[in-house]
C-alpha positions in Angstrom: 152.4 124.5 43.0 149.3 122.3 42.9 147.0 121.6 39.9 144.2 123.8 41.4 146.5 126.8 41.4 147.4 126.2 37.8 143.7 126.0 36.8 143.0 129.2 38.7 145.8 131.0 36.8 144.5 129.7 33.5 141.0 131.0 34.2 142.3 134.3 35.7 144.5 135.0 32.6 141.6 135.2 30.2 139.6 138.0 31.6 138.9 141.6 30.5 141.1 143.0 27.7 143.1 139.8 27.2 139.8 137.9 26.7 138.6 140.5 24.3 141.9 140.0 22.3 141.2 136.3 22.2 144.2 135.2 24.3 144.2 131.5 25.2 146.4 129.6 27.7 148.3 126.7 26.3 150.7 125.7 29.0 151.4 126.5 32.7 154.2 125.2 34.8 156.4 126.7 37.5 157.9 129.8 36.2 156.5 129.2 32.7 153.4 130.4 30.9 152.5 130.0 27.3 149.6 131.5 25.4 148.4 132.3 21.9 145.7 134.1 19.9 144.3 133.4 16.5 144.7 136.6 14.4 141.5 138.4 13.6 141.1 141.5 11.4 140.8 143.8 14.3 144.3 142.8 15.5 145.9 144.2 12.4 147.2 147.7 11.7 147.0 149.7 8.4 149.5 147.5 6.5 147.9 144.2 7.4 150.4 143.1 10.1 149.4 142.3 13.6 149.6 145.6 15.6 152.6 146.0 17.8 150.3 147.0 20.7 148.6 143.6 20.6 151.9 141.9 20.6 153.2 144.0 23.5 150.0 143.2 25.4 150.5 139.5 24.9 154.2 139.6 25.9 153.5 141.7 29.0 150.4 139.8 30.2 151.9 136.4 29.7 155.2 137.3 31.4 153.1 138.5 34.4 151.4 135.2 34.6 154.7 133.3 34.5 155.5 135.3 37.6 152.2 134.4 39.2 153.3 130.7 39.1 156.1 131.3 41.6 154.3 133.5 44.2 151.8 132.7 47.0 148.1 133.1 46.3 147.8 136.4 48.2 150.3 138.2 46.0 149.4 140.2 42.9 151.8 140.9 40.1 152.2 144.4 38.5 154.4 145.4 35.6 157.0 148.0 36.6 158.8 148.2 33.2 159.2 146.3 30.0 161.3 146.4 26.9 160.3 144.8 23.6 162.1 144.3 20.4 160.2 143.5 17.1 162.3 141.5 14.7 159.8 140.7 12.0 156.1 141.6 11.4 153.5 139.1 12.4 151.9 137.9 9.2 150.5 134.4 10.1 147.2 133.3 11.4 148.3 132.7 14.9 150.7 134.3 17.4 152.3 132.2 20.2 154.0 133.6 23.4 156.4 131.6 25.5 157.2 133.4 28.8 159.5 132.3 31.6 160.8 133.8 34.8 164.5 134.6 34.5 165.1 136.2 37.9 162.7 135.0 40.7 163.2 137.8 43.3 161.1 138.1 46.4 159.6 141.5 45.5 161.0 142.1 42.0 160.7 139.4 39.4 162.0 139.5 35.8 160.5 137.5 33.0 161.1 137.2 29.3 158.6 136.6 26.6 159.3 135.3 23.1 156.6 135.8 20.5 156.3 133.5 17.5 154.3 133.9 14.3 152.9 130.5 13.2 153.0 130.0 9.5 152.4 126.5 8.0 152.6 125.1 11.5 156.2 126.4 11.9 157.2 128.9 14.6 159.0 132.0 13.5 160.5 134.3 16.2 159.1 137.8 15.7 159.6 139.5 19.0 161.2 139.3 22.4 160.4 141.2 25.6 162.0 141.5 29.0 159.4 142.4 31.7 160.2 143.6 35.2 157.4 142.9 37.7 156.5 143.8 41.3 155.1 141.2 43.7 152.6 143.1 45.9 150.1 142.1 48.6 146.6 141.7 47.0 145.3 144.6 49.1 148.1 146.8 47.7 149.0 147.7 51.3 152.7 147.0 51.1 155.3 145.8 48.7 156.8 142.7 50.1 
């Protein structure tokens, strides 16, 4: 994959709801996508922890973009299913997501996301998700 494609994916990643959440791209490589957000008050739930829905969105969205790095430009990625486990509440000022493709199928791709709470510049694993994704033609005409 060329540099222009990586730059396009970085820009594409931060649109709409993910942009509203403040998600930022950190690293892009073939089969790998890493992103983060700085925790804001509106990310938190009633007990002061980062809301599970924000974490799930980060895990799902970033996994999808790890899949985008291995498909042609005319293919779109759609989530079919995902499972997420929460190990610890997110209490730091930053959340990091490291996603990678673990099964690069032609039409079904599986990726995993690990989420880390950043406290005093140290990563603490707080959650892990497995995401199943469909590779579809951009016009949604046919699943390839």
